[in-house]
ROGUTOR-386483 format. One record per residue: x, y, z of N, C-alpha, C, O in turn. Coordinates in steps of 0.1 Angstrom, whole numbers, plus 5000, padded with zeros to 4 digits. Layout:
# ROGUTOR-386483
XYZXYZXYZXYZ;...
END
This chain:
# ROGUTOR-386483
328629358196329829438199329329568206328529638200;329929608217329629728223330329848216331429828212;329629958215330230068208329830198216328730218219;330930278219330630408226330330508215329930508204;330630598222330430698212329030668205328630748196;309429738037308329748046307229658042306629618032;307329628057306129538055305129578065305429628076;303829538062302729578071302529458081302229348076;302529488093302229388103301029438112300829558113;300229338116299129368125299529348139300029238142;299229438148299529418162298429348169297229378167;298729248176297729168184298129168198299329138202;297229208207297529208221296429138229295229148226;296929058239295928998248296229038262297429038266;295229078269295429118283294429048291293229038288;294928988302294028908311293728968324293728908334;293629108324293229168336294329198346295429148344;294029278356295029308367295029198377293929128379;296129168383296329048390296829078404297129188408;296828968412297328988426298828998425299428978414;299529048436300929088435301828978439303028998439;301328858442302228748445303128698434302728718422;304328648437305228618427305128468422305828438412;304328388428304328248424305528168429306428228435;305528048426306627968431307727938421308727868423;307627998408308627978399308927838395308027768391;310127798397310527658393311627668383311527728373;312827608386313927618377315027528382315027478393;316027518374317227428377318027498388318027618390;318727408395319627458406320727538401321127638407;321227508389322327578383321827618369322327558359;320927708368320327738355321227788344322127868347;321027748332321727808321320727838310319927758307;320727958305319827998295320027918283321127888279;318927878276319027808264319727878253319728008253;320427808244321127878233320227918222319327838218;320328038217319428078206319627988194320727938191;318527968186318627888174319527958164319328078161;320527888158321427948148320628008137319727938131;320828128133320128188122318828248125318128308116;318328228137317028278141317128418145318228478146;315928478148315928618153316628638166316628538174;317128758169317828778182316728818192315628858189;317128798205316228818216316928918226318128908229;316129018230316529108240315529108251314329128248;315829078264314929058274315329128287316529128290;314429178295314829238308313729318314312529298311;314129398324313229488331314029578340315229568340;313429668347314129748356313529728370312629648372;314129798380313629798394313629658399312629598401;314829608402315029458403315129408417314229348422;316329418422316729338434316529408447317329508450;315529378455315229428468315229318478314329238478;316329308486316429198496315229198504314729298509;314729068507313529048514312229058506311129018512;312329088494311129088484311428978474312428978468;310528878472310828768464310728788449311028698441;310428908445310228928430311428908421311228848411;312628948426313728928417314128788415314628748404;313928698424314128558422313128498413313428418404;311828548414310828498405311128538390310928458381;311528668388311828708375313128648369313228618357;314128618378315328558374315028418369315728368360;314028348375313628218370313128228356313328128348;312428338352312028348338313228368329313228308318;314228448333315428458325316128328323316728308313;316128238333316828118332316328038319317127958314;315128058315314527988304314528068291314028018281;315028188291314928268279316328298274317128358281;316628268261318028298256318128448252317128518253;319328488249319528618243320228708253320828668263;320228838249320828948257319828998267318729018264;320329018280319529068291319829218292321029258293;318829298293319029438296318429468310317529398314;319029568317318329618329318029758327318829838321;316829808332316429938330316630028343315830118345;317629998350318030078362317330038375316429948375;317830098386317430058399317729908401316729828404;318929868399319329728399319329668413318929548415;319829748423319929698437319429808447319929918447;318529768455317929858465318529848479319129738482;318529958486317930088483318930188478318530288473;320230168481321230268478322230218468323230298466;322030108461323030068451324430038457325430058449;324529998469325929978475326429838469325629758464;327729828469328229698464327729578473327529478467;327529608485327029498494325629458490325229338490;324729558486323429528481323429458468322629368466;324329488459324529418447324929268450324429178444;325829248459326329118462325229028469325128908467;324429098478323529018486322129008479321428898480;321729108471320429108466320329078451319528998446;321229138443321229118429322028988424321528918416;323128968430324028858425323328728426323428648416;322628688437322028558437320828538428320328428426;320328648422319128638413319528668399319928578391;319328798395319728838381321228818379321628818367;322028818389323428808388323828668381324928658376;322928578381323128448374323428478359324028398352;322928588354322928618340323828738337323728808327;324728768346325628888345326428888332326628988326;326928768328327828768316327128808303327728848294;325728798303325028838291324128968293323228988286;324429038304323629158308324329288303325529308304;323429378298323829508294323029608302321829628299;323629658313322829738323322829888320323629938312;321929958327321930098329321630128344321030038350;322130238349321830268363320530348364320030408355;319930338376318730418380319130508392320230508396;318130578397318430668408318830598420319630658428;318230478423318730408435320130358434320830348444;320630328422322030298420322930418423324030398428;322330538422323130658425322930698440323330798444;322230608448322130628462323530628469323730678480;324430558462325930558466326630658457326430658445;327430748463328030858455328730798442329530708443;328330868431328930828418328530688414329130638404;327430628420327030498416328230398417328330308408;329030408427330230328428330030178429330730098424;328930148436328630008438328129948424328529838421;327430018417326929978403328129958394328229848388;329030058393330130048384331129938389331729878380;331329918402332229818407331629678403332429588399;330329658405329729528402329729498388330129388384;329329588379329229548365330529578357330729518346;331429658362332729678356332629738342331829828340;333429688333333429758319332129748312331829828303;331229648315329929638308329029758311328129788303;329329838322328529948325329030078319328530188321;330130068311330730188304331030298314330430408313;331830278325332030378335332630508330332530608336;333330498319334030618314333130718308333430838306;331930678303331030758296330430878304330530988298;329830868316329630748323328230688321327230768321;328230558319326930488320326130488307325030428308;326530538296325730528284326630478273327830498272;326030398264326830328254325830268243324630278245;326330208233325430138223326130008219327329988221;325229918214325729788210324729738199323729798197;325129628193324329568183323729438187324429358193;322529408184321829278187321029238175320029308171;321529138168320729088157320429188146319429178140;321429278143321229378133320529498138320429598130;320029498150319529628156320529698163321529648169;320429828163321229918172320429938185319229968185;321129908196320529928209321330038217322530028218;320630138222321130248229320830248243319630238247;321830238252321730238266322030378272323130428270;321130448279321230578283321230598298320730508305;321730698303321830728317321130858321321530968318;319930838327319030958330319331018343318631098348;320430968350320831028363321931138361322331188371;322331168349323331268346322631368336321531328331;323231478333322531578325322131518311322831438305;320931568307320331518295319931638286319431618275;320331758290319831878283320631898270321631818267;320331998263320932018249322432048250323132018240;322932088261324332118262325131998268326332008270;324431888271325131778277325931688268325531678256;327031638272327831548264327031428259327231368248;326131378268325431258265324431278253324331198244;323831398252322931428241323731448228323331398217;324931508229325731528217326131388212326131358200;326531298222326931158218325831088211326031018201;324631108217323431038211323131078197322930998188;323231208194323031258181324031198171323631168160;325231198175326331148167326130998164326330948153;325830928175325630778174324530748164324630658156;323430818165322330788156322530828142322030768133;323330938140323630988127324530878120324430868107;325330818127326330718121325830578120326530488116;324530558125324130418126323930348112323630418102;324230228112324130148099322930048099322629988089;322230038110321129948112319830018108319630138109;318829938104317529998100316630018112315630088111;316929948123316029948135316829978147317929928149;316230058156316830098168315930088180314730128179;316430048191315730048204316630118214317830098215;316030198223316730258234316130228247314930198248;316930228258316430218271317030318281318230338280;316230368289316630478299315730468311314530438310;316330488323315630448335314330528337313230478339;314330668336313230748339312330758326312830778315;311030738328310130748316309630888313309330968323;309530928301308931048297307431038300306831138305;306830928296305430908297305130788307305830688306;304230798316303830698325302530728332302230848334;301730618335300530638343300830608358299830608366;302030598361302430578375302630708382302430808377;303130698395303230818403304430908400304531018405;305430858392306630928390306831008377307931028372;305731038370305831098357304631188354303731198362;304631238342305731238332307031318337306931408345;308131278331309431348335309931428323310431368314;309731558324310031648313311531648310311931698299;312431608319313831608316314131518304315231538298;313331418301313531328290313231378277313531318267;312531498276312131558264313231578254313131538242;314431638257315531648247315931518242316231508230;316031408250316431278245315431228235315731178225;314131248239313031198230313031278217312831218206;313331408217313431488205314431428195314131408183;315631388200316631328192316231188187316431158175;315631108196315230968192314130968182314230898172;313131058184312031068174312531118161312131058151;313331218160313831268148314631168140314631168128;315331078147316130968141315330848137315830758131;314030848140313130728137313330608145313130498141;313730628158313930518167312530448169311530518171;312530318170311330238171310730238185309530258188;311630208195311130168209312030238219313230248217;311430278230312130318242311530238254310330228255;312430188262312030108274312530188286313630228286;311630198296312030268309311630188320310930088319;312030228332311630168345311030278354310230348350;311530278366311330378376309930368383309830368395;308830368375307530328381307430178380307630118370;307030118392307129978394305829908388305029848396;305629918376304529858369304829828355305929878350;304029768347304129748333303129838326302029848330;303629898315302729978307303329988292304529988290;302329988283302730008269301930118263300730128265;302630208256302030318249302030298234302830228229;301030358228301030358213302130448208302630538216;302530438196303630528190303230668191302030708188;304130758196303730898198305030978196306130928196;304831108195305931198194306331258208305631218217;307331338209307831378222306831468230306931478242;305831518223304731598229303531508233302631558239;303631378231302531288234301431278224300331238227;301631328212300631318202300831188194301931148191;299731118191299830998183300631018170300431118164;301430928167302230938155302530788150303530728153;301630738142301730608137302830588127303330478125;303130698120304130688109305530678115306330598110;305930768124307230778129307330788144308430818150;306230758151306230768165307130658172307330558167;307530688185308230598193307330528202306430588209;307430398203306530318212307330298225308430248225;306730348236307430348249306730238257305530218258;307630158264307230058274307830108288308930148289;307030088298307530098312307529958317306529888317;308729918322308929778327309629788340310729728341;309129848350309729858363309229738371308829748383;309329618365308729498370309729388374309329268375;310929428376312029318377312029258391312729148392;311329308401311329238414311129318426310829268436;311429448425311129538437309629548439308829508431;309329608451307929618455307129688444307729788438;305929648441305129698430304429828434304129848446;304129908424303230028426301929998420301829928410;300830068425299530058418299630148406300430248405;298830118395298830198383297730298385296630268389;298030418381297130528382296130538370296130438362;295430638369294530668357295430668345296430728345;294930598334295730588322295930728316295030808314;297230748312297530868304297130848289296930738285;297030958282296730948268297730848261298930848263;297230768252297930678244298430548251299030468245;298030538264298430418271297430308267296230318267;298030188263297230088257297229958266296329878264;298129938275298129828284298829858297299829928296;298329808308298929838321298629728330297629658330;299529698339299329598350300429618361301529658358;300029598373301029588384301329448387300629388395;302429398381302729258382304229238379304729308370;304929148386306329128382306429048369305528968366;307429068362307628998349308829058342309429158346;309028998330310129058321309529088307308529028303;310129178301309729218287310729168277311929198277;310129088268311029018258310729078244309629088240;311829108237311729158223312429048214313529008217;311729008204312328928194312529018182311629078176;313829038178314229138169314429078155315328998153;313629118145313729068132314429178123314629288128;314729148111315429248103314629368099315229478097;313329358099312529468095311329498105310429568102;311429438117310429458127310729388140311829338142;309729388149309929328162308629268168307529318164;308829178176307729118185308029158199309129158203;307029198207307229218221306329118228305229078223;306729088240305928998249306229028264307429018267;305229068271305429078286305128938292304028888290;306128878299305928748305305928768320306828808326;304728728326304628748341305328628348305628528342;305528648361306128548369305128438371303928448369;305628318375304728198377303528238387303728298397;302428188383301228208391300328328387299228348392;300828408377300128528372299728498358300328418351;298628568353298128538340298128658331297828638319;298528778335298528898326299628878316300728838319;299228898303300228898293299929008283298729048281;300929058277300729158266301729128255302929108258;301229118243302229088232301729148219300529178218;302629158209302229208196303429218187304529178191;303229278176304329288166304229418159303129478158;305329468154305229598146306429608137307529538139;306329678126307429698117308329808121307929888129;309629808116310429918118310030038109309330008099;310430158112310030268104310730268090310530358082;
END
């Protein structure tokens, strides 16, 4: 339902090196339907950011992955390139990730705001994009609270969005929380770190949020749990993922920043399996690639 307004686990990760940038040939049904989740099983949240760029085959390759993965789809912004016009959504996004529009919970990125007021984005996604907020909302998946944020509007201490976030987290009834926002506070790519995200992170960290997912830099990256200043914090730190891997042209990964544990420049989707007291993550690359990153962690 959309809403406005302990156990010890060992993390296991496998990384198979950096790979070529080709998307592979995928393979999928002509009229794909995502499989139905197993009744009573854990919930799945899957997605990426930086998605549909006409003339670049990545979004079709990642959409083929979604065709075979059940659950709720999230987008981490920059859904349609280059200016987020309704025409770009219809030509570039709709034929690929648009196949899963009915189960998608989006957020906008800076390219979506290439059209004044992100009008193409809000027209395409409609009520699912929470246009009245604008663009931020929360919902529940499998007992987890999921927070969708808009980093293209004010995030400072005086902003309505930050006040809403504090209220939303104070009122939460779930033990585990995941948030996603387009711009990353931490990244080894060319577009960060972005200090504008610090007030948001201050609130998320204080509330004990488990995970933040971002896009904006077109690569995959996983950080160890850390506080808003970038200090390791295994007890209450937030684990950040950068997943700007939805299909737009890729960026090279720069020198690793502190606490960066895995990185690759490859298209793919990030899948979370949400349990009552913890979560599993898995980065799934497009067909023809072998990089994978996966592990498990408890909630705070």
